[in-house]
C-alpha positions as CSV (number, residue, x, y, z in Angstrom):
1,X,-17.2,-0.9,3.2
2,X,-15.6,-1.2,6.3
3,X,-12.7,1.1,7.3
4,X,-9.4,0.3,9.2
5,X,-8.3,3.6,11.0
6,X,-7.7,4.3,14.6
7,X,-11.3,4.9,15.4
8,X,-12.1,1.4,14.3
9,X,-9.2,-0.1,16.4
10,X,-10.4,1.9,19.6
11,X,-13.9,0.5,18.8
12,X,-12.9,-3.3,18.2
13,X,-13.1,-5.8,20.9
14,X,-9.5,-7.1,20.0
15,X,-6.5,-6.6,22.0
16,X,-4.6,-4.1,20.4
17,X,-1.8,-2.2,22.0
18,X,-2.2,1.7,21.0
19,X,-2.0,5.0,21.1
20,X,-3.2,7.8,18.8
21,X,-0.7,7.1,16.2
22,X,0.6,3.6,16.7
23,X,-1.4,0.4,17.0
24,X,0.2,-3.2,17.5
25,X,-1.6,-6.4,17.2
26,X,0.1,-10.1,17.8
27,X,-2.7,-12.4,18.2
28,X,-4.6,-13.9,15.3
29,X,-6.4,-16.4,17.5
30,X,-9.9,-14.5,17.4
31,X,-9.9,-13.3,13.7
32,X,-8.6,-16.6,11.9
33,X,-12.5,-17.7,11.0
34,X,-13.8,-14.0,10.4
35,X,-15.0,-13.3,7.1
36,X,-14.3,-9.9,6.2
37,X,-14.5,-8.3,2.7
38,X,-13.9,-4.9,1.4
39,X,-11.7,-3.1,4.3
40,X,-10.3,0.2,3.2
41,X,-6.9,0.7,5.1
42,X,-6.5,4.4,6.1
43,X,-2.8,4.0,7.3
44,X,0.5,2.2,6.7
45,X,0.4,-1.4,7.5
46,X,3.6,-3.4,8.4
47,X,3.2,-7.2,9.3
48,X,5.5,-10.0,9.7
49,X,4.5,-13.4,9.3
50,X,5.7,-15.6,12.1
51,X,3.6,-18.8,11.5
52,X,1.5,-20.7,8.9
53,X,0.2,-19.0,5.6
54,X,-2.2,-16.4,4.5
55,X,-3.9,-15.4,1.1
56,X,-5.0,-11.8,0.5
57,X,-6.9,-10.1,-2.3
58,X,-5.5,-6.6,-3.2
59,X,-6.0,-4.4,-6.2
60,X,-7.7,-7.5,-8.0
61,X,-4.6,-9.7,-7.4
62,X,-4.2,-12.6,-5.0
63,X,-1.0,-12.9,-3.2
64,X,0.3,-15.8,-0.9
65,X,2.0,-14.8,2.3
66,X,4.2,-17.4,4.2
67,X,6.4,-17.7,7.5
68,X,9.3,-15.1,7.4
69,X,7.3,-12.7,4.7
70,X,7.2,-9.0,5.6
71,X,4.2,-7.0,4.1
72,X,4.1,-3.2,3.7
73,X,1.1,-1.5,2.6
74,X,0.5,2.2,2.2
75,X,-3.0,3.9,2.8
76,X,-6.0,3.9,1.0
77,X,-5.6,0.3,-0.2
78,X,-8.8,-1.9,-0.2
79,X,-8.3,-5.6,0.9
80,X,-11.2,-7.5,-0.7
81,X,-10.5,-11.3,0.7
82,X,-8.3,-12.8,3.3
83,X,-7.8,-16.6,4.4
84,X,-5.6,-17.7,6.9
85,X,-4.3,-21.2,8.0
86,X,-5.1,-22.5,11.4
87,X,-1.4,-21.6,12.5
88,X,-1.4,-18.6,11.1
89,X,0.0,-15.6,13.4
90,X,2.0,-12.2,12.5
91,X,3.2,-9.4,14.1
92,X,1.0,-6.4,12.9
93,X,1.8,-2.7,13.0
94,X,-0.6,0.3,12.0
95,X,0.7,3.6,11.8
96,X,-1.2,7.0,10.7
97,X,0.2,8.9,7.8
98,X,0.7,11.8,10.1
99,X,3.1,9.8,12.2
100,X,4.9,8.4,9.4
101,X,5.5,11.9,8.0
102,X,7.0,12.8,11.1
103,X,9.1,9.8,11.3
104,X,10.3,10.6,8.0
105,X,12.0,13.9,9.3
106,X,14.0,11.6,11.6
107,X,15.0,9.1,8.9
108,X,14.9,11.0,5.7
109,X,15.5,8.3,3.1
110,X,14.7,5.0,4.8
111,X,11.1,5.6,6.5
112,X,9.2,7.7,4.2
113,X,6.7,7.9,1.8
114,X,9.2,6.6,-0.8
115,X,9.4,3.4,0.9
116,X,5.9,2.8,0.0
117,X,6.2,4.2,-3.7
118,X,4.3,1.2,-4.8
119,X,1.0,0.5,-3.1
120,X,2.3,-2.6,-1.3
121,X,5.4,-4.7,-1.0
122,X,6.6,-8.1,0.0
123,X,9.8,-8.7,1.4
124,X,11.2,-11.9,2.7
125,X,13.4,-12.3,6.1
126,X,15.5,-14.8,7.6
127,X,14.9,-16.6,11.0
128,X,17.3,-14.0,12.6
129,X,15.8,-11.1,11.0
130,X,12.2,-12.3,12.1
131,X,13.5,-12.6,15.8
132,X,14.9,-9.0,15.5
133,X,11.4,-7.7,14.6
134,X,9.8,-9.9,17.5
135,X,12.0,-8.0,19.8
136,X,11.1,-4.6,18.2
137,X,7.7,-5.5,18.7
138,X,8.0,-6.5,22.2
139,X,9.9,-3.2,23.0
140,X,7.2,-1.2,21.1
141,X,4.4,-3.0,23.0
142,X,6.2,-2.4,26.4
143,X,6.7,1.2,25.6
144,X,3.0,1.8,24.5
145,X,1.6,0.1,27.6
146,X,3.8,2.0,30.0
147,X,3.0,5.2,32.0
148,X,3.9,8.5,30.3
149,X,7.3,9.6,30.7
150,X,9.4,12.7,29.5
151,X,11.1,10.9,26.9
152,X,8.7,8.2,25.9
153,X,7.9,9.5,22.6
154,X,11.4,10.1,21.6
155,X,12.2,6.6,22.5
156,X,9.5,5.1,20.6
157,X,10.8,7.3,17.5
158,X,14.0,6.1,18.0
159,X,12.8,2.4,17.9
160,X,11.0,3.2,14.7
161,X,13.9,4.6,13.3
162,X,16.1,1.5,13.9
163,X,13.4,-0.6,12.6
164,X,13.5,1.5,9.3
165,X,17.2,1.0,8.9
166,X,16.6,-2.7,9.1
167,X,13.8,-2.6,6.7
168,X,15.9,-0.4,4.2
169,X,18.7,-3.0,4.3
170,X,16.6,-5.8,3.7
171,X,14.7,-4.1,0.8
172,X,18.0,-2.9,-0.7
173,X,19.8,-6.1,-0.5
174,X,16.8,-8.0,-2.3
175,X,16.5,-5.2,-4.9
176,X,19.9,-5.6,-5.5
177,X,19.8,-9.1,-6.0
178,X,16.7,-8.6,-8.4
179,X,19.1,-6.3,-10.5
180,X,21.7,-8.7,-10.8
181,X,19.4,-9.9,-13.6
182,X,20.1,-7.9,-16.9
183,X,17.3,-5.6,-17.9
184,X,17.0,-4.2,-21.3
185,X,16.4,-0.6,-22.0
186,X,12.9,-1.3,-22.8
187,X,12.4,-3.0,-19.3
188,X,14.0,0.0,-17.5
189,X,11.6,2.3,-19.3
190,X,8.6,0.1,-18.0
191,X,9.7,0.1,-14.6
192,X,10.4,3.8,-14.3
193,X,6.9,4.2,-16.0
194,X,5.2,1.9,-13.5
195,X,6.7,3.4,-10.5
196,X,5.8,7.0,-11.4
197,X,2.0,5.9,-12.3
198,X,1.3,4.2,-9.0
199,X,3.1,7.1,-7.3
200,X,0.1,8.8,-5.4
201,X,2.0,12.2,-5.1
202,X,2.3,12.4,-8.9
203,X,-0.4,13.6,-11.2
204,X,-1.6,11.6,-14.0
205,X,0.1,12.3,-17.4
206,X,-0.8,11.9,-21.0
207,X,1.3,9.3,-23.2
208,X,3.5,12.1,-24.5
209,X,4.2,13.7,-21.3
210,X,5.4,10.3,-19.9
211,X,7.6,9.8,-23.0
212,X,9.0,13.2,-22.5
213,X,9.9,12.3,-19.0
214,X,11.9,9.2,-20.4
215,X,13.3,11.3,-23.4
216,X,11.7,9.0,-25.8
217,X,9.1,9.4,-28.4
218,X,5.5,8.6,-27.7
219,X,5.3,5.8,-30.4
220,X,8.4,3.9,-29.0
221,X,6.8,4.4,-25.6
222,X,3.6,2.8,-26.4
223,X,5.6,0.0,-28.5
224,X,7.7,-0.9,-25.4
225,X,4.5,-1.0,-23.3
226,X,2.7,-3.1,-25.5
227,X,5.6,-5.4,-26.2
228,X,6.2,-6.2,-22.6
229,X,2.6,-6.0,-21.0
230,X,0.2,-6.6,-24.0
231,X,-1.4,-3.0,-23.3
232,X,-0.7,0.4,-25.0
233,X,0.5,3.2,-22.6
234,X,-2.8,4.5,-22.9
235,X,-4.4,1.6,-21.7
236,X,-2.2,1.4,-18.8
237,X,-2.8,5.1,-17.7
238,X,-6.5,4.4,-18.2
239,X,-6.5,1.2,-16.2
240,X,-4.9,2.8,-13.2
241,X,-7.1,5.9,-13.3
242,X,-10.2,3.7,-13.5
243,X,-8.8,1.6,-10.6
244,X,-8.1,4.9,-8.3
245,X,-11.5,6.3,-9.1
246,X,-13.2,3.0,-8.3
247,X,-11.5,3.0,-4.9
248,X,-12.5,6.6,-4.3
249,X,-16.1,5.9,-5.5
250,X,-16.4,2.9,-3.1
251,X,-15.0,4.8,0.0
252,X,-17.5,7.5,-0.4
253,X,-15.8,10.3,1.5
254,X,-15.7,12.4,-1.7
255,X,-18.0,13.7,-4.1
256,X,-18.0,12.7,-7.6
257,X,-17.1,16.5,-8.7
258,X,-13.9,16.1,-6.3
259,X,-13.0,12.6,-7.6
260,X,-13.0,14.2,-11.1
261,X,-10.7,17.0,-10.0
262,X,-8.5,14.7,-8.3
263,X,-8.2,12.4,-11.3
264,X,-7.3,15.5,-13.7
265,X,-10.4,15.8,-15.4
266,X,-11.6,19.1,-16.6
267,X,-15.1,18.7,-15.1
268,X,-17.5,15.9,-13.7
269,X,-19.0,15.4,-17.1
270,X,-16.0,14.7,-18.6
271,X,-15.0,12.1,-16.1
272,X,-18.5,10.8,-16.3
273,X,-18.1,9.9,-20.0
274,X,-14.6,8.1,-19.4
275,X,-15.6,6.2,-16.7
276,X,-18.8,5.0,-18.2
277,X,-16.7,4.1,-21.6
278,X,-14.0,2.3,-19.5
279,X,-16.6,0.4,-17.2
280,X,-20.1,0.3,-18.8
281,X,-21.6,2.2,-15.9
282,X,-21.8,5.6,-14.7
283,X,-19.8,6.7,-11.4
284,X,-23.0,7.4,-9.8
285,X,-24.2,3.8,-10.2
286,X,-20.7,2.2,-9.6
287,X,-21.0,3.9,-6.1
288,X,-24.3,2.8,-5.5
289,X,-23.2,-0.7,-6.2
290,X,-24.9,-1.1,-9.5
291,X,-22.5,-3.3,-11.8
292,X,-25.2,-3.4,-14.8
């Protein structure tokens, strides 16, 4: 599996504008026809589609991106496939997790890990908003390429803070539009559950513990999940644990014992039995690429 991190950016032959925490890329001419699969992204991605269309596969789902779409993605997501139209172009920003943490101290609500509480997000910007992001990228590129100066880093952070407010406003506006729909109590419970389940800073809980969070009985909680998704709460939790474990196993940077502990299992054997029951193969065989 290939990784997209700052070492890969430094080693690449593509025209990145970067320092040790920030990388900009604005010319897809040389990458449109590349066939690359299984890329583990080790930083925060922010992309604004300026021309054409693209199709990306992420977390076993396929998404269509069109002109004006803004795509954000948190670290440790695996891009499995991508296709671009011949006129596709985008403004691409890659930030290290450490730098995003530093930015979150400057813009506490707007640009922090809560902006990426889901693994990825697609917003849509109008022409004026896209042009504004073009200006941001021009200024960021200019700063990155300029000689060192006493306030260069502060200028960069202030630019990111301004971008953060714009992104937050766009996100809030589109969420408010969505909330104009009438959500039932059951739908609200499911949305809160899915947000908690996909939050990497939160441990995995069992059905009773999740039900306690929402002040409902486990039986009612599972009935809500089953009615709205076709799966019980237990199945949804198991699916997310399996998916997260598969990413870690494919990555290879942690031992199976470490992955078991990270997933909340008492020991490696317990994790192995769970993974084999859900996937039909052992964690070791999955890591080795054996699917049968």
